[in-house]
C-alpha atoms as one frame of an Amber mdcrd trajectory, in Angstrom:
protein
  -2.085 -35.740 -31.995  -4.397 -37.105 -34.665  -7.163 -39.683 -34.900  -6.554
 -42.038 -37.822  -8.889 -44.947 -38.538 -10.320 -44.605 -35.039  -6.911 -44.732
 -33.337  -5.245 -41.818 -31.559  -1.636 -41.311 -32.678   1.179 -38.799 -32.322
   2.981 -37.709 -35.456   5.937 -35.313 -35.490   5.611 -32.034 -37.350   7.932
 -29.105 -37.911  11.549 -29.479 -36.779  10.831 -32.837 -35.125  10.150 -34.628
 -38.401  13.828 -35.235 -39.214  14.454 -37.007 -35.888  11.149 -38.825 -35.563
  11.190 -42.600 -35.138   7.726 -43.729 -36.199   4.205 -43.054 -35.073   3.157
 -43.462 -31.459  -0.268 -44.983 -30.885  -1.863 -43.685 -27.687  -4.097 -45.679
 -25.388  -6.665 -43.820 -23.267  -4.167 -43.202 -20.465  -1.477 -41.820 -22.773
  -4.025 -39.651 -24.575  -5.092 -38.015 -21.311  -1.443 -37.499 -20.345  -0.684
 -35.898 -23.725  -3.710 -33.604 -23.548  -2.633 -32.424 -20.086   1.026 -32.080
 -21.084   0.172 -29.576 -23.808  -1.419 -27.380 -21.134   1.794 -27.478 -19.076
   0.738 -30.009 -16.429   3.363 -31.308 -14.001   3.955 -35.008 -13.297   1.989
 -34.632 -10.065  -0.939 -33.052 -11.926  -0.814 -35.855 -14.502  -0.939 -38.446
 -11.723  -3.885 -36.711 -10.077  -5.718 -36.585 -13.402  -5.276 -40.329 -13.883
  -6.520 -40.937 -10.347  -9.670 -38.951 -11.103 -10.251 -40.620 -14.494  -9.457
 -44.261 -13.703  -9.928 -46.676 -10.811  -6.200 -47.186 -10.126  -3.859 -46.874
  -7.182  -1.637 -43.839  -6.791   1.393 -46.053  -7.397  -0.056 -47.338 -10.687
  -0.935 -43.812 -11.827   2.576 -42.570 -10.972   4.154 -45.504 -12.824   1.982
 -44.894 -15.888   2.925 -41.206 -15.925   6.653 -41.928 -15.588   6.600 -44.645
 -18.269   4.615 -42.501 -20.694   6.888 -39.495 -20.188   9.931 -41.726 -20.715
   8.577 -43.103 -24.003   7.598 -39.655 -25.282  11.024 -38.328 -24.329  12.866
 -41.223 -25.996  10.868 -40.587 -29.183  11.752 -36.878 -28.961   8.106 -35.882
 -28.659   8.812 -34.002 -25.396  11.767 -32.905 -23.312  11.546 -34.540 -19.911
  14.031 -35.130 -17.104  13.297 -37.462 -14.197
């Protein structure tokens, strides 16, 4: 994760560079999810973090977590199985 020109982005490094499909720009929700993922947080912990950080419903937080994990997985930034 890097901040470039005031924007937070993910850029592959190491072995992931060969398979990487672009740069992922993170909004505030995705940034929080990423920061928690690197500490080993579960999907439930990610949802609870979003609930504590934002004024959203549990359903919205769960949806945001699932969608973010799906995107990161598709871009080979993480390994995630639903």
